[in-house]
N, C-alpha and C positions, 0 to 999 in steps of 0.2 A: 181059774186061771186060763183054762182051755177056751172058755167063752171070750175072754178079753183078747186072746190071740186070734180067734176067728173074726171078731169085730175089727181089730187092727188090721188084719190082712184084707178084710172086706173094704175098709176105708182106703187103704193104700191102692187096692185094685181099681176102685172107682177113680181116684185121682190119676192113676196111670192111664186109665182108659180116656179120661177127659183130656189129658195132655196129648195123647195119641191122636184123638179126634181133631184137636186144635191144629195139628200138623196139616190137615186137609181142608181147612177153612181159610178163605181168602183173608188177607190182611187189609185189603182195600174195599171200600164200599161207597155206594152213591145213594143218597136219599134225594128223591125228586117229588115235589108237590106242585100241583097246578090249580088255577082257578081262572074264571073268565070275569073281567071287569068291564062293565058297560061304559066305557070311555075310549076315545081314540088312542092308538098306540103312543102317539107323541105326548099326550097328556100324561099318561101313565109313566112313560119313560122319564119325562122331566121331573116327575116327583120321585121315583124310586133311585134315580141316579145320585140324588142328594142324600148322602149318608146320614146327615143330621135329622132328616125326616124319620128315620128309624125310631127316634125318641117318641113318635106318635103312634107307632104300630108294632114295634118289636117287643115281644113278651119278655125277652131277656133284659132289655133296657128298662121296661116299665115295672119289672119285678122289684127293683130297689129305687125308690124315689130319691135316695141320697147317693146314688151312684156318681162318682166323679168322672166326667167326660172331658177329654182334652182332644183338640184338633190340630192338625198340621197340614198346610197346603190349601189348595183351591178345591172346595167341595164339588163333587161330580166330575172330577178330572183324574187322569192317571197320576198316581203318586200321592193323592189325598189319603191321610192316615187319621183314623179315629181310635183313641185309646179309652179303655174303661178301667175303673178300679172300684171295687165294691167290697164292703165287709161281709155281705151275704155270699156264702160259699156257692149258692146256686148261680150267682152272677159272676163272681170271681174277678179276675183281672186279665187283660189281654189287649189286643188291638186287631184292627182290620185295615187293609191298605188296598185301595183300587189299583189293579194291575192292568186292566183293559176296559175300554168303553167303546161300544159301537152302537149303531142305532137299534140293534136287536139284542144286545147282550152286555152285561156288566160283570166283570170278574174281580174277585177280591182274594187276597191271601189273609188267612186268619192265623193269629199267634195267641196262644193261651198260655198264661203264667200260673193262674190258680183257678180252680182248685187242683188241676192237673196241667202239667206242661205239655204242649203239643203245637203242631202246625198243621193246618188243613187248608182247603180252598172251598170257595162257594161261588156260585153264579146266579144271576137273575136273567132269565130269558124272556123276550117279549115277541109275541107273534100276533099281528093284526088278523082278527077273524072277519071283521067287516069294517066299515068306516067308523063305527061307534062301539066296537067290541074289541078287546085285547085279551089274549091268553097270556097269562103270566106264570112262569114256572120258576120256583126257587129250588136250586140244587145245591147239596152239600157233598163234598168229596172228602171222605174220611179215611184214616189209616189207623189200624189198631195193631200193635206189634204182638208177636206170639209170646205168651199164651193168652193175652188179653183178648185176642181175636175171637176166642170162644164166646165172648159176651157181646159180640157186634150187634146181635139182634136187639139188645137192650138199648144200646146207643142209637141205633136206627129208629126205634120206636120213639124214643125221647125227642130226637130231632125232628121226626116226621110230625109229631103232635104240635111241637112249637112252631114249625114252619106252616102247618095248617092254620093255627090261630093267627100267626103273623099275616098271612094272605087274607084271612077273613077280616082282620082289623083294617088292612089296606084297602080292601074292597069297600068296606063301610065308609072310610074316609073319602075315597075318590068318587064314590057314587052319590055323595050328599047333594 
């Protein structure tokens, strides 16, 4: 009986310590991934501002060939909204809406319904390196409430891996 009491107190102590540590971890995080595409900035911009083109390079969209996509508005312009609904929990359901477009940046609001509800933001940044080279950066701005912020590093790694694959796919398409 004494051993069970010690084990129980140990488990409670570890949980209390983790909850205490979570108090000092930020709830907000940014994941930023970049690559260089050997094409002029305008050509890269014209492709990435069209949200429907994500069907060709986004690992999330390509993960479920049966994902149901719906679109509202004029693609590539502020207010355009793309929604997805998948039976695959890794894809889930949600939407993204373009909130700002300039020659060097596209901002979107992300809304997730499944597998977890949430709202985040993302941006695509374009910077000309030369006449025929463009640095493209995909940024994701996330928020994780206490005590889930203790697990931010897992979310950051998952998003970074996916964004890295997305940019590699995009580079392959544009450099054909």
